[in-house]
C-alpha positions in Angstrom: 19.4 17.3 41.2 21.7 17.2 38.1 20.1 13.9 37.0 16.6 15.3 37.3 17.6 18.3 35.2 19.2 16.0 32.6 16.0 13.9 32.4 14.0 17.0 32.1 16.2 18.3 29.3 15.8 15.0 27.5 12.0 15.0 27.8 12.0 18.6 26.6 14.1 17.6 23.6 11.8 14.7 22.7 8.7 16.9 22.9 10.3 19.6 20.7 11.3 16.9 18.2 7.8 15.6 18.1 6.5 19.1 17.6 9.0 19.7 14.8 8.0 16.4 13.2 4.4 17.6 13.3 5.3 20.9 11.6 7.1 18.9 8.8 4.1 16.6 8.3 1.7 19.5 8.2 3.6 21.4 5.4 5.3 18.7 3.3 3.2 17.5 0.3 1.1 14.5 1.4 -0.7 13.7 -1.9 0.1 14.1 -5.6 -3.2 14.6 -7.3 -4.5 12.2 -10.0 -1.2 12.0 -12.0 1.7 11.9 -9.5 2.8 9.1 -7.3 1.4 9.7 -3.8 4.2 10.0 -1.2 4.5 6.8 1.0 1.7 4.8 -0.6 4.0 2.2 -2.2 5.4 1.4 1.3 1.9 1.5 2.7 0.7 -1.1 0.2 3.7 -3.3 1.2 2.5 -3.1 4.8 -1.1 -3.9 3.8 -0.2 -7.0 1.9 1.8 -8.4 4.8 -1.1 -7.5 7.2 -3.6 -9.3 5.0 -1.5 -12.3 4.9 -1.4 -12.2 8.7 -5.2 -12.1 9.0 -6.0 -8.4 8.9 -9.1 -9.2 6.9 -10.5 -11.5 9.6 -9.7 -8.8 12.2 -11.6 -6.2 10.2 -14.6 -8.6 9.8 -15.0 -8.5 13.6 -15.4 -4.7 13.4 -18.1 -4.5 10.8 -20.0 -6.8 8.4 -18.0 -5.8 5.3 -14.6 -5.5 7.0 -12.9 -8.5 5.3 -14.3 -7.5 1.9 -13.2 -3.8 2.2 -9.7 -4.7 3.4 -9.2 -6.8 0.2 -11.1 -4.8 -2.4 -9.5 -1.5 -1.4 -6.1 -3.0 -1.4 -6.7 -4.3 -4.9 -8.1 -1.0 -6.1 -5.2 1.0 -4.7 -2.9 -1.4 -6.6 -4.8 -0.7 -9.8 -4.7 3.1 -9.2 -0.9 2.9 -8.5 -0.4 0.8 -11.7 -2.3 3.3 -13.8 0.4 5.9 -13.0 3.1 3.6 -14.4 4.1 2.8 -18.0 2.3 -0.2 -19.4 5.5 -2.3 -19.3 6.0 -1.7 -15.6 2.6 -2.7 -14.3 3.4 -6.3 -13.6 3.4 -6.1 -9.8 0.2 -3.9 -9.7 -1.6 -6.4 -12.0 -0.4 -9.4 -10.0 -1.6 -8.0 -6.7 -4.9 -6.7 -8.1 -5.6 -10.2 -9.5 -4.7 -11.7 -6.1 -7.3 -9.4 -4.4 -9.9 -10.2 -7.0 -9.4 -13.9 -6.5 -9.9 -13.4 -2.8 -13.2 -11.6 -3.4 -14.5 -14.3 -5.7 -13.7 -17.0 -3.1 -16.2 -18.5 -0.7 -14.7 -16.3 2.0 -15.4 -13.2 0.0 -19.0 -14.1 -0.7 -19.7 -15.5 2.8 -21.4 -12.4 4.4 -23.8 -11.9 1.4 -27.0 -13.7 0.4 -27.0 -15.7 -2.9 -30.8 -15.3 -3.0 -30.6 -11.6 -3.9 -30.9 -10.0 -7.4 -28.2 -9.8 -8.5 -26.7 -12.8 -6.7 -25.0 -11.9 -3.4 -26.4 -8.3 -3.7 -25.5 -5.1 -5.4 -22.8 -4.2 -2.8 -20.8 -7.4 -3.5 -21.4 -7.4 -7.3 -20.7 -3.7 -7.8 -17.4 -3.4 -5.9 -16.2 -6.8 -7.4 -17.1 -5.7 -10.9 -15.3 -2.4 -10.5 -12.1 -4.2 -9.5 -12.6 -6.6 -12.5 -12.7 -3.6 -14.8 -9.6 -2.2 -13.1 -7.7 -5.4 -13.8 -8.6 -5.1 -17.5 -7.7 -1.4 -17.5 -4.1 -2.2 -16.5 -3.7 -4.4 -19.6 -3.3 -3.3 -23.2 -6.5 -4.0 -25.1 -4.9 -6.5 -27.4 -3.3 -8.5 -24.6 -6.1 -8.9 -22.1 -6.9 -12.3 -20.7 -10.0 -13.6 -22.5 -11.4 -15.3 -19.4 -11.2 -12.0 -17.5 -12.9 -10.1 -20.3 -15.7 -12.7 -20.4 -16.3 -12.6 -16.7 -16.4 -8.8 -16.7 -18.9 -8.7 -19.6 -21.1 -11.4 -18.0 -21.1 -9.7 -14.6 -21.9 -6.3 -16.2 -24.8 -7.8 -18.1 -26.2 -9.4 -15.0 -26.0 -6.0 -13.1 -27.7 -4.2 -16.0 -30.5 -6.7 -16.2 -31.1 -6.3 -12.4 -31.3 -2.5 -12.7 -33.6 -2.7 -15.8 -36.0 -5.0 -13.9 -36.2 -3.0 -10.7 -38.8 -0.3 -9.9 -36.2 1.4 -7.8 -32.8 2.7 -8.9 -31.3 1.2 -5.7 -30.9 -2.5 -5.6 -30.6 -4.4 -2.3 -27.2 -5.1 -0.7 -28.8 -7.3 2.0 -32.2 -8.8 2.2 -34.8 -6.0 2.5 -32.1 -3.3 2.8 -30.8 -0.9 0.2 -28.2 1.9 0.3 -27.8 4.2 -2.8 -24.0 4.2 -2.5 -23.9 0.5 -3.4 -25.8 1.0 -6.6 -23.7 4.0 -7.5 -20.6 1.8 -7.5 -22.3 -0.8 -9.6 -23.5 1.7 -12.2 -20.0 3.2 -12.4 -18.8 -0.3 -13.3 -21.2 -0.3 -16.2 -19.7 2.9 -17.5 -16.3 1.4 -17.1 -17.5 -1.6 -19.2 -18.6 0.8 -22.0 -15.1 2.4 -21.9 -13.1 -0.8 -22.0 -15.4 -3.0 -24.2 -18.1 -2.2 -26.9 -20.7 0.1 -25.3 -24.0 -1.6 -24.3 -25.4 0.0 -21.1 -26.0 3.7 -21.8 -29.9 3.3 -21.7 -29.6 1.5 -18.3 -27.4 4.2 -16.9 -29.7 7.1 -18.1 -32.7 5.4 -16.6 -30.9 5.0 -13.4 -30.0 8.7 -13.3 -33.6 9.7 -13.9 -34.7 7.5 -10.9 -32.0 9.0 -8.7 -33.0 12.6 -9.5 -36.6 11.8 -8.5 -35.6 10.3 -5.1 -33.1 12.8 -3.7 -33.2 13.5 0.1 -35.6 16.4 0.4 -33.6 17.9 3.4 -30.3 18.1 1.7 -30.9 17.7 -2.1 -28.4 14.8 -2.0 -28.7 11.0 -2.4 -30.0 9.6 0.8 -28.0 7.4 3.0 -30.6 4.6 3.1 -33.8 4.0 1.2 -36.9 1.8 1.2 -35.8 -1.3 -0.5 -39.0 -1.7 -2.6 -39.5 1.8 -3.8 -36.2 3.6 -3.4 -37.9 6.4 -1.3 -35.5 8.1 1.1 -35.5 6.5 4.5 -32.5 8.3 6.1 -30.9 11.7 5.7 -27.7 11.9 3.6 -24.7 11.0 5.6 -21.0 11.5 5.0 -19.9 7.8 5.2 -21.9 7.1 2.1 -21.7 10.5 0.5 -17.9 10.4 0.5 -18.0 7.2 -1.5 -20.8 8.3 -3.8 -18.7 11.3 -4.9 -15.8 9.0 -5.6 -17.9 7.3 -8.3 -20.7 9.6 -9.4 -18.4 11.6 -11.6 -17.7 8.5 -13.7 -21.5 8.2 -14.4 -22.5 11.9 -15.1 -19.9 14.6 -14.5 -22.3 17.5 -14.6 -24.7 16.0 -12.1 -21.8 14.8 -10.0 -20.3 18.4 -9.8 -23.7 19.8 -8.5 -23.9 17.1 -5.9 -20.3 17.4 -4.8 -20.5 21.1 -4.3 -23.7 20.7 -2.2 -22.0 17.9 -0.2 -18.9 20.1 0.5 -21.1 23.0 1.6 -23.1 20.8 4.1 -20.5 18.4 5.5 -17.0 19.9 5.4 -16.2 21.9 8.5 -13.2 23.2 10.5 -13.7 22.2 14.2 -12.2 24.7 16.6 -10.5 26.3 13.6 -7.9 23.5 13.5 -8.2 22.3 9.9 -10.8 20.7 7.6 -12.8 17.6 8.6 -16.1 16.0 7.6 -19.2 15.8 9.7 -21.2 12.5 9.6 -24.5 14.4 9.5 -25.1 17.6 7.6 -25.0 21.0 9.3 -28.0 21.4 11.5 -28.5 17.7 12.0 -27.1 15.4 14.7 -27.3 11.7 15.0 -25.8 8.6 16.6 -22.5 7.0 15.6 -22.5 3.5 14.2 -20.1 0.9 12.8 -19.9 2.9 9.5 -19.1 6.3 10.9 -17.0 5.2 13.9 -16.8 7.4 17.0 -18.0 11.0 16.3 -15.8 13.7 17.7 -17.7 17.0 17.7 -19.9 15.4 15.0 -16.8 14.5 12.8 -16.4 11.1 11.3 -12.7 10.1 10.8 -13.6 7.4 8.3 -15.7 9.8 6.2 -12.9 12.4 6.4 -10.4 9.9 5.0 -12.7 8.9 2.1 -13.6 12.5 1.3 -9.9 13.0 0.5 -10.3 10.7 -2.5 -13.6 12.2 -3.5 -12.0 15.7 -3.5 -9.1 14.5 -5.5 -11.3 12.9 -8.2 -13.2 16.2 -8.5 -10.0 18.2 -8.9 -10.5 19.9 -5.5 -6.7 19.8 -4.8 -7.0 22.4 -2.0 -9.3 20.3 0.1 -7.6 17.0 -0.8 -4.2 18.4 0.1 -5.4 19.9 3.4 -7.1 16.6 4.4 -4.0 14.7 3.5 -1.7 16.9 5.6 -4.2 16.9 8.5 -4.1 13.1 8.3 -0.3 13.0 8.4 -0.4 15.1 11.6 -3.2 13.3 13.5 -2.8 9.8 11.9 0.4 9.0 13.8 2.2 7.5 10.8 5.1 5.1 11.4 7.7 5.0 8.7 10.4 2.5 8.0 12.6 2.0 5.0 10.1 -0.6 3.5 6.7 0.1 5.1 4.4 2.9 6.3 1.4 2.5 8.5 -1.0 4.8 10.4 -2.1 4.6 14.0 0.9 2.4 14.5 -0.6 -0.2 12.3 -3.3 -1.4 14.7 -6.1 -0.9 12.1 -4.9 -2.0 8.7 -8.4 -1.6 7.1 -8.0 2.1 7.9 -4.7 2.1 6.0 -6.6 0.5 3.1 -9.1 3.3 3.0 -6.4 5.9 3.1 -4.2 4.3 0.4 -7.3 4.0 -1.8 -8.1 7.7 -1.2 -4.6 9.0 -1.9 -4.4 7.1 -5.2 -7.8 8.4 -6.4 -8.1 9.4 -10.0 -10.9 9.2 -12.6 -11.0 6.0 -14.6 -13.8 6.8 -17.1 -14.3 10.6 -17.2 -11.8 13.3 -18.0 -10.2 15.0 -15.0 -12.6 17.9 -14.1 -11.6 21.5 -13.7 -10.9 22.5 -10.1 -14.0 23.9 -8.2 -13.7 27.2 -6.3 -11.5 26.5 -3.3 -13.1 26.7 0.1 -10.0 26.0 2.2 -8.0 29.1 3.1 -4.3 29.1 2.3 -3.8 30.0 6.0 -5.6 27.0 7.4 -2.4 25.6 8.8 -1.5 28.7 10.8 -3.4 27.8 14.0 -2.0 24.3 14.0 1.5 25.5 13.3 1.2 28.1 16.2 0.0 25.3 18.5 2.9 23.1 17.5 5.5 25.8 18.0 4.0 26.5 21.5 4.1 22.8 22.4 7.7 22.7 21.2 8.7 25.7 23.4 6.8 25.0 26.6 9.1 22.2 27.9 12.0 24.6 27.7 10.4 27.4 29.8 11.6 26.0 33.2 15.2 25.8 31.8 15.0 29.4 30.5 13.5 30.5 33.8 16.3 29.0 35.8 18.9 30.7 33.6 17.2 34.0 33.9 17.0 33.7 37.7 20.7 32.8 37.9 21.7 35.7 35.8 19.5 38.1 37.9 21.2 36.8 41.1 24.6 37.3 39.5 23.7 40.9 38.6 22.4 41.6 42.0 25.5 40.4 43.7 27.7 42.5 41.5 25.6 45.5 42.3 26.0 44.9 46.1 29.9 45.1 46.1 31.1 48.8 46.4 33.5 49.9 43.7 37.2 50.3 44.5 38.2 54.0 45.4 41.4 55.4 43.7 44.3 56.3 46.0 44.9 60.1 46.7 47.6 61.6 44.5 51.0 62.2 46.3 54.4 63.5 45.3 56.1 61.7 42.5 58.6 59.1 43.5 62.2 60.2 43.8 64.6 58.3 41.6 68.0 57.6 42.9 69.6 58.6 39.6 68.1 62.1 39.8 70.9 64.5 40.2 68.7 66.8 42.2 68.1 64.1 44.7 72.0 63.9 45.3 72.3 67.7 45.7 74.5 68.0 42.7 72.9 71.2 41.5 71.5 71.8 38.2 73.6 70.3 35.4 74.8 72.6 32.6 72.8 71.3 29.7 75.0 73.4 27.3 78.1 71.3 28.0 78.7 68.9 25.2 82.1 67.5 26.0 83.3 65.4 28.9 83.4 67.0 32.3 86.7 68.6 33.4 88.9 66.8 35.6 
């Protein structure tokens, strides 16, 4: 019985420790905005690089068509974002790793899932993300020390993208044959704005024409950019969805900050929810709509997409929405099951490195082209943690209830036994004891207390 109780006490201690760890993760800062160094991201990038070397990209490719590409491009972009927070003279590692990721994207393996027959070649998805990373590599370098070959490739790719947009009747170029998603073109147009920030400006007319086409083709049900469109015309073909919207709002502010703020506030109103009152999360479909899960959204839990929730963290941070970004980051620390070591950090025990890539990219989010915007009105209550904290405290205390109950029962039995024993009765008073030295006891009479000398003989 003693062994069972000891095992129970050990289990209770472990559960309480886990609950306490959850409390710490829920309240400790988990992001640092656009200027600070995000907690744990450096160790997360160390884990990601090792995972990519071990084939994490190939594993991600088996999950969805862009898995290999996303695993590498997001790693490279997170390295760029981290490097931008460092002094120019200390960006060597960030620049080296970003160049490594870019070389992987430009390799045959990086282009393999995409069609060279598209305009632009390999499609706007491939060209847009790759060009954004090219610009990031240049942004890490002082203007007078940039590699001429990298500058030339960035300028040529930007020119090719702009020509494709100028020649298209739709603002949305195809990412795959006969298929177009607005989010892909948004990334590509943002890379044109980045070009005009780093190099002599050339593409403002293209960008303005693109914005006019976007405003004419918003999803009529939400007022947002649609998830998918007709490839030939750009007409909305599918309602706005969070897996694409969360990425759109990461880049749209680089293109037109005012239009981006309108769109972001609308997105936040329609997609950000608090299921069961237990913290913020992001629906895959807007309020009032339901739809099926797919490889982009992942499994939907009460309509919530975990992947869209992670990416929205970065979108919120770019828009200065620190309340929402911080809440999403803390929520992720609680439910993401992070595993920390002295050198690495991984989430979900490291079983899905591409998820770590999305999270690292989100936590390092900052504007590259536009000035940091003013914070929008907060929609996350300062008390949002209270239900979760209460639940964690309850979980931490529950395993100890049997121990407390046993102690209470033992104490009650002890008190009951004490109450059942009658109290001791005091003995009846009797005559005082007679002392042998008492002269009265020897019959010597009463001594004369006035005599002060020795007795007479």
